[in-house]
Each structure stands twice: as C-alpha cells, then as structure tokens.
C-alpha atoms as one frame of an Amber mdcrd trajectory, in Angstrom:
protein
 191.528 105.994 -68.655 190.380 105.090 -72.163 193.360 104.071 -74.231 195.656
 103.852 -71.221 197.959 100.830 -71.243 198.386  99.445 -67.743 201.569  97.676
 -66.735 202.121  95.121 -64.021 203.612  96.779 -60.964 202.432 100.248 -62.006
 199.651 102.221 -60.274 196.117 101.608 -61.455 194.432 105.042 -61.757 190.731
 105.412 -61.047 188.489 104.648 -64.003 185.290 105.670 -62.210 185.866 108.886
 -60.243 183.461 111.621 -61.263 181.238 109.165 -63.115 180.355 106.147 -61.001
 181.018 107.943 -57.736 182.000 111.508 -56.747 185.381 112.660 -57.981 185.871
 115.010 -55.055 187.548 113.345 -52.076 185.451 115.079 -49.434 182.177 114.362
 -51.238 183.089 110.744 -51.860 184.157 110.083 -48.284 181.028 111.702 -46.895
 178.684 109.851 -49.247 180.215 106.476 -48.366 180.039 107.235 -44.645 176.401
 108.238 -45.100 175.554 104.994 -46.910 177.061 102.966 -44.078 175.495 105.108
 -41.341 172.066 104.990 -42.992 172.237 101.190 -42.916 172.164 101.317 -39.126
 173.299  98.509 -36.891 173.143  95.122 -38.559 173.126  92.125 -36.275 174.419
  88.899 -37.742 174.465  85.453 -36.226 178.207  85.045 -35.996 181.549  86.546
 -36.932 181.552  88.005 -40.433 184.184  86.374 -42.634 182.925  87.481 -46.055
 180.382  89.782 -47.670 178.716  89.976 -51.049 178.092  93.569 -52.160 176.814
  95.155 -55.404 178.935  97.128 -57.838 176.787  99.628 -59.727 177.324 103.374
 -59.553 177.033 104.472 -55.954 173.834 106.436 -56.547 172.189 103.162 -57.564
 173.739 100.494 -55.342 175.496 102.512 -52.637 172.705 102.112 -50.057 172.830
  98.321 -50.381 176.630  98.233 -50.342 176.394 100.351 -47.197 174.405  97.578
 -45.526 177.052  94.986 -46.426 179.866  97.099 -45.016 177.876  98.128 -41.953
 177.826  94.438 -41.007 181.602  94.654 -40.473 181.342  97.198 -37.658 181.321
  94.669 -34.826 183.543  92.085 -36.471 187.263  91.356 -36.257 190.001  93.719
 -37.381 190.744  92.623 -40.922 194.331  92.957 -42.089 193.675  92.351 -45.780
 190.813  92.080 -48.278 190.577  89.389 -50.930 188.341  90.943 -53.559 186.759
  88.953 -56.388 184.430  90.112 -59.149 183.411  89.370 -62.754 185.130  90.722
 -65.861 182.646  92.813 -67.835 184.743  94.387 -70.601 187.571  92.102 -71.733
 187.233  88.358 -72.302 189.971  86.027 -71.085 190.441  82.518 -69.750 190.731
  81.914 -66.019 191.277  84.462 -63.273 193.271  87.670 -63.702 194.898  89.180
 -60.619 195.267  92.950 -60.526 199.043  92.887 -60.212 199.435  96.633 -59.770
 201.297  98.632 -57.176 198.107 100.222 -55.927 194.631 101.413 -56.869 194.295
 105.203 -56.822 191.061 106.790 -55.574 190.062 110.359 -54.729 190.044 109.424
 -51.037 193.423 107.693 -51.034 195.391 104.732 -52.290 194.783 101.031 -51.775
 197.926  98.917 -51.932 198.022  95.511 -53.587 199.534  92.437 -51.958 201.734
  91.518 -54.915 203.474  88.754 -52.978 200.152  86.961 -52.593 199.490  87.368
 -56.309 202.937  85.993 -57.141 202.244  82.941 -54.996 198.893  82.327 -56.683
 200.448  82.735 -60.104 203.317  80.379 -59.252 200.710  77.802 -58.226 198.974
  78.153 -61.591 195.775  79.493 -60.007 195.734  82.971 -61.568 197.309  84.953
 -64.367 197.417  88.640 -65.104 195.630  90.355 -68.003 196.278  94.059 -67.300
 193.994  95.364 -70.043 191.026  93.575 -68.456 191.427  95.779 -65.373 191.857
  99.122 -67.141 188.187 100.126 -67.363 186.668  97.410 -65.152 184.329  98.747
 -62.483 183.439  95.750 -60.307 186.578  95.818 -58.147 187.217  99.556 -57.940
 183.629 100.423 -57.001 184.064  98.565 -53.693 187.294 100.289 -52.702 185.902
 103.599 -51.362 183.885 101.465 -48.909 186.990  99.461 -48.011 188.960 102.642
 -47.299 186.225 104.226 -45.186 185.308 101.146 -43.136 188.538  99.148 -42.888
 191.190 101.797 -43.392 194.562 101.283 -45.045 194.539  97.536 -45.677 196.056
  95.813 -48.728 193.946  93.925 -51.215 194.246  90.860 -53.415 192.135  91.868
 -56.457 190.891  88.944 -58.554 188.914  89.372 -61.758 187.056  86.301 -63.000
 186.897  85.611 -66.730 186.029  82.281 -68.325 186.480  80.217 -65.192 184.457
  77.861 -63.042 183.310  78.299 -59.485 185.693  75.488 -58.569 188.636  77.414
 -60.019 187.630  80.466 -58.031 187.274  78.377 -54.875 190.764  76.927 -55.313
 192.302  80.378 -55.691 190.418  81.728 -52.693 191.265  78.749 -50.501 194.941
  79.098 -51.392 195.198  82.740 -50.338 192.567  83.391 -47.639 194.068  83.933
 -44.185 192.315  84.036 -40.834 192.560  87.836 -40.700 191.276  88.383 -44.262
 187.893  89.644 -45.372 186.569  87.947 -48.488 184.648  90.522 -50.529 182.588
  89.260 -53.472 181.400  91.910 -55.925 178.185  91.096 -57.792 174.914  92.560
 -58.929 171.853  90.364 -59.425 169.415  90.327 -62.379 169.743  92.948 -65.103
 167.154  95.081 -66.933 163.919  93.301 -66.205 160.654  94.930 -65.081 160.634
  95.654 -61.362 158.289  92.882 -60.194 159.892  90.212 -62.389 163.344  91.195
 -61.211 162.300  91.141 -57.577 160.856  87.623 -57.862 163.967  86.305 -59.587
 166.376  88.079 -57.229 164.666  86.802 -54.096 164.926  83.274 -55.494 168.629
  83.888 -56.167 169.218  85.179 -52.648 167.377  82.186 -51.185 169.725  79.888
 -53.092 172.736  81.828 -51.795 171.411  81.699 -48.230 171.064  77.937 -48.566
 174.587  77.604 -49.976 173.315  76.359 -53.341 175.653  78.310 -55.583 175.528
  75.615 -58.241 171.983  76.738 -59.072 173.167  80.184 -60.227 174.151  81.372
 -63.666 174.802  84.666 -65.397 171.113  85.485 -65.633 170.892  85.451 -61.836
 174.060  87.364 -60.947 176.898  88.694 -63.088 179.340  87.642 -60.369 177.901
  84.158 -59.988 181.275  82.431 -60.373 182.713  84.448 -57.519 179.641  83.668
 -55.441 179.969  79.966 -56.241 183.620  80.004 -55.229 182.897  81.863 -52.004
 180.094  79.471 -51.082 182.352  76.475 -51.684 184.987  77.980 -49.395 182.276
  78.804 -46.847 181.012  75.237 -46.868 184.503  73.836 -46.348 185.108  76.156
 -43.385 181.727  75.858 -41.724 180.612  79.391 -42.579 177.013  80.220 -43.446
 175.440  82.997 -45.541 172.891  85.488 -44.193 170.953  87.816 -46.490 171.001
  91.356 -45.090 169.245  93.450 -47.714 167.708  93.425 -51.158 166.734  96.357
 -53.330 166.942  97.229 -56.991 167.667 100.352 -58.981 163.902 100.821 -59.048
 164.054 101.391 -55.287 167.055 103.721 -55.328 167.743 105.984 -58.291 166.165
 104.373 -61.347 162.748 103.791 -62.837 160.923 100.481 -62.541 160.650  99.549
 -66.196 164.094  97.907 -66.375 165.990  97.469 -63.127 169.203  95.939 -61.807
 169.001  93.957 -58.583 171.339  94.462 -55.624 171.819  92.194 -52.642 173.883
  92.443 -49.470 174.949  89.138 -47.931 177.173  88.382 -44.949 178.928  85.030
 -44.618 179.562  84.274 -40.977 181.442  81.731 -38.909
C-alpha cells in the first residue's frame, strides 16, 4: 500500500497480508484458529468487557493474542468492537478514527461503524487523518482474530496520536455500548535483553492489574495511552483487569538479545 492515498469512506486495503501474517485466506484462518485453540480454556473471574492484546507480526505475538481472544469464548455475544491502538508511523494531534467503508483482509471484510465515528467527530472527540492509517499495523493486526472469534461484527477503529489517556477515556466512554467489546492494541517494552525486558514487563502488567495506568509511559507500552483510557473507563464502570499471559519475542520466534514484550489482559465486570 506504499504511496496509496486513502480517502474517507473508501475501503482500507490490507497493509500487512503476506508480511505480518499469511496472505493466503486458508492459511491465515487456520493459523489464527490454532493460536486461539492452543491457548486452551481461560477462566476469568467475571464477564469479559475488554481485552488488551499485542500487535506484532503473528509469528511473534500470535500465541499471546490467541490467549486474549480465547478469553472471549464463554463471554457475551458482542455486536461491535471498539478498537484502539497507538499511531506508529504518522504524527498527529488527538485521536484519528478510521473513517473507511471497511478493512479488507484475506479472510474477509470488516465493516466500520461510520455513524459512530460521525457522532464522535461531531462531539469534538476524534478527527480523521487517513494517511495515518495507510500503513499502520496496530489496528489491522487484530482483525483476523476478530473475524475468526467474533464473526462479522462492525468496528470503531481509533488510532491514538498526541493525546492523553483522559482524551482516550472520553472518546471510549462516549461510544462504548453494553454489547461492545473494547479491544486495546499494545505491545510492552521494546528491544531490551530478555531478562531486563521480562522484569520491566511484569512490573508494567502488575500496574495494569492494579488499575494504575497513570504509572505507564511509552517505555512500558507503545499503546499506553489506550491502556490508560481503558483503565479509566474500567474504573468508572466497576470493571477490573486480570493478566492472562506474558511472553516476549524471545519466547516465540525471536532471539533473546533484544526482545519485544507481549501481554494478554482481560478486563472483566
């Protein structure tokens, strides 16, 4: 998709197929199902309302993402997904909604709830910076899991730029419905030696489990603003986080000299 100019209301083609995950529909569907099945049954202490899942290439973070999505197996039937993640490639102020007709994947299409985006924009809570979404991976990487585990549900894709956790919380609170899943896309520490990364990441996950999002910054998790916003919403609604899994690229498909950390967290009512 390099050089492709996206337009509001147009389809958003895959930027990752064949690179970050398999480009073949059958292979992609099977690999995602395997990641979720390999996670096994995950008991949580309540009804899952939100999950935090990593967003690296599936060969690296897929097993941990599988744990996050496996936690949804016994939960309610979600009618929509509100998806929030950090902008990695284009800098902008605030929150950019992916105001596209749909996201196109090898395994199918994911429609966008453009009416919800219009309402958020009218309220001054989000804008739309199409070029920020063109090559961004953090939202798309979650969508094969959404399709395989939740089926054909619309999404509200929100990309966080220079914004605060409070701004994210306001946008989430304004759009989250009782039958929505909140999906926060974030990796943890980046490119530290294995043991150092593990120590830092476990401290980060302990802060998340305790609802202390204000302690996090970009060194702890690239999606820390989305996590902060989700934890603020969770606190206001009486939800609580539960850490389900932690591994790094040194445990999955990378070496241990410089790893990226991945956590799976459920937020339950």
